[in-house]
N, C-alpha and C positions, 0 to 999 in steps of 0.2 A: 061799273067796276068799283069795288069797295076800296076805300082808302083808309089805311090804319092811321088814326089820328091820336093814338095813345101817347101821352107825354114821355119823353125819353127817361130812362131810369137815372136816378141821381147817382153821381159818382161817389164811390166809397171814400169816406174821409181818410186822409193820410195821417199816419201817426209817426212822430219822430221817435225812433227807437235807438238813436245814436248813443244816448247816455244810459240806456237800460241794458246794453250788451254785457253779459257776464264776462269776467276776466277769463281769458283762455286758460285751460289747464296747463298748457306747456309753459306759460309765463310763471305760474305758481311753482312749477317744477324747477325752472331756471333759478328763481329766487332762492328756493330751498337749497339747490346745489351750490349757489354762490355763498350762502351763509355757512354751509358745511365746510367749504374751503377756507373761509375767513375765520371760523371758530377756533382752530388751534392757535393761530396767531393772536386772536383776541384774548383767549384764555392766558396765553403766555404774557401778553402785555399787562393784563390786569393783575396777574400773579407776581410777576417779576419786575415790573416797572411802576405802574400806577399804585399798586398795593404798598410796596416799600416806601414810595415817596410819601404817601399818606401816613404810614406808620412812623416814618422819620419825623413828620410834622408833629405827631402826638408825643413821641418820645422826647423831642427837643424841649418840651414843656415840663419834663419830669426830672427828678433827681433819682437816678437808678444805676446800681452797680452790678446788675445781673443776678446777685445772690440774695438780695433782700427786697422787700416790697417797695415799689416806687412811691415817691412822694412828690407832691406838686411843687414845681419850681417857678412856674410862670415864665417870664422872659429873662430870668437871671442867667441862663446859659448863653443867651445872645449877648448880654451885657459883659460877659467874661471875655468875649472876643477882642474888644478894644484894647485892653492892657496886656494882651498875650503876645509877647514878641515872637514866640515860635510860630504861631499861626501866621503872622504877617511875613515872617521869613519864608515859610512854606509857600505862601501865596506868591511872593516875589520869585521864588525859585521856579514855580510852576509857570508863571508868566514868562520868565526868561526862557525856559524850555520851549514854550509854545512859540514865542516870537522868533526863535532861531530855527527850531526843527521844522516847523510847518513850511516856511519858504524854501528851505533847502530840500525837503522831501518833494515839494511840487516841482522845483527846478530839475532835480534828478529824474523824476518820473516823466516830465514832459520831454526832456532831452532824449531819454531812451525810447519813448514812444515815437518821437520824430525820426529817430534812427531806424527803428523797426518798420516804420511806414515807408521806407525808401525802396521797397521791392526787393529786400534781401532774400537770398535763398534760405530755406529752412527756418523761416520766421517762427513757426510754431515751436521748434526746438529751443530757440533762444528765448522766446516768451516764457516757456515753461521753466527754463533754468533761472531766469531773472525773477520769476514769481516764487521760487522755492523759499527765499528768506521770509517772505510774508506768510507762507503756509506753514513754516516751522514754528513750534511753540516758543514763546518768549523765554522761558526758563532755559531751554537748550541753547538758544542763541546767546543768552547772557553769559552762560558758562564758557562758551567758545570765545567770546570777547574778553572775558577775564583773563583767559590764557593769552590772547593776543596782546593785552596790556601789561603783562608781567614786565617789570622794569628792566631786568637784565637779559632774560631769555625770551621775551615776547617778540613776536614777529614785527609789531609796529616799530618798536625801538631798534630792532635789527635793521629794518629798511632805512630808518632815519640815520643810523650809523653809517650806511653806505655813502651818505652825502656829508659825512662829518658832523652830523647833528646829534647831540646828546639828548635823547628823549627823557621826558620827566617821569616821575612816578604817578602815572595817570590817575589812578583811582583813589589815591590818598593826597592828592594835591588840591589845595584850596582854589587854585586857578584853573586846573585842567580836569577836575572830576566831572563837572557838568558838561563841558564840551565832549568829554569821552562818552558820556551817556547819550548825548545828542547824536554823535556819529553812529553809535550802535543803533539808535532808534531810526535814523534815516535809512540805514542799510536794511533794517528789518521791515520798514513800511513802504518803501518806494514802489514795490511790485504792484500793490493795489492801485495806486494812482496811474501807474504805467498802463495797466490793462484798461482802465476807464478812458484814459486819453487816447490810447490806440483805437478803441472802439469809436470814439468821437471823430478821430482823424479819418478813419475809413468810411465814415458816413458823410463826409464833405463831398459834394459833387465835383468831379474832376473838371467839368466844363468851366467852372469858375477860374481854375488855375490856367486852363488853356486860353481863355479870353484875356487873362491878365498878361500872359506871355505875348500874345499878339499885340497888346498895347505897350509892350516894352517895360513892363513892371519888373523891378528887381526882386530877388528872393526875399529880402527883408521886408519890402513893401507888401509882397504877397502874404507873408507871415502875419504882418501887423494888420492888414486890411481884410484878409480873407480867413486865415487860420484862426487867429485869436477870437474874432467875433463869432465864427461858426462853432468854435470849441468852448465858448463861454459857459454853456449849460453844464458841460462835464467839469470844467474848471471850478465852477461854483459848487458843485456837488463835492468835489474832492477837498476844497477849502473848508467847507462846513464840517464834513466828517473828520478831517484831519485835526481841526481845532478842538472839536469835541473830544476826540481820542487823546490829544496831547494834554488836555486839562485833567484827564483821568490817568495819567502815567503813574505806574506803581511797581509793576513786576521788576523791570530792569533796575530801577533805583534800589529796591529792597535787596535784590540778589547781588548786584555788582558793588554797591557802596554802603548799603544799609543806612542811607541818608547822610553819610559822612563825606568828608571829614567835618566834624561838628554837625552843623545843620545845613551844610552847603548844598547837598542834593536831596534834602528832605522835601518831598513834594506834598501837596495838600492832601491827596488821597492817602499817602503814607502816614501823615500826621493824624488824619481821621482814624485810620486803622489802629495806630498806637494808642490814641485816646480811648477808643472804644474797647479794644481787646487786649491791651497790655496794662492800661491804667483802669480799665473797667468803668469808665465814666461815660455811660451810654448817652445820657442827656446832652452832654457837651459835644460828643462826637456827632450826634444827630443834628445839633445846631450848626456845626461846621459843615456837614454834608448839605444842609439846606442852603447855606451861603454859596457853596460851590455850585449847587443846582441853579441858584439864582444867577450867578455869573454866566454860566453856560447858556441859560435861557436868554439873558440880555444880549450877549454877543451874537447868538444865533438869530435873534429877532432883528438886530441891527444889520446883519448880513442879508437877511431876506428883504429888508427895506432897501438896501443898496442895490440888490440884484435887479430891481425894476429898471434901473438906469444902465447897469453894466452888463446884464445878461441879455443876449439876443437869441430868440427862438425862431427857428425856420418854420414858418407856417405854410 
């Protein structure tokens, strides 16, 4: 009987083709779709945010009145800021507006969000009504509040008169003009924060509150130890956006007081507007706007540094 003694065939060499696989076509299609969705926002950002900032940086180095050819000014426009009392007054007014209006807006927004989160009937109706001031354009709201602040026939002084209080001339008073603007701005802005806080409250697991009640925790302790930490991301977002918005306050001050009396309610954005489009000093206005931009960047960066310790994310 013959025996096959031929050597076994050698095994075919294996080739590692892991790194040679072509990118699937569906991934290329997904990337293209993602870029198509991003493109409108990217174009808007480059055209209306990054572009103007770069243009302001160039214009701040020029002496230009819009009607004649610009000339080189170097850093002279920035040097003019130091001895300019109106600039520092406008900066102080803006800081005062921010320091008072932002905490008040957050407190009102959070209080209303907590109220709406108590399982009230027709919450959607109340939420829509409370959001109306935020959705209304600032010009219309400002004119309504001018009527409310009329010294003799306005609703605000009429209500104060019921309690025997003689209301001031709100919008022409050195003392009360800025608080009047702040009250209007809080009423106009609280709806946005309320909606954000309400969404954050509804995302908190109810099991945490049930466990706290079993342990005998009070309402205040639950709010401090559960609600605030779990709501801190929403709170951080509202604080950042509110501060940025308050540093850019312009419409209501221009319409309700025109910056008066004197310069009591002249905000930094209003002063930039007057410098650039009433006095036609574009270089100096651009220098002021860059200083404002720098303040906002520094404050926002400080907030993002602090949020590492104060903001708790539920992973």
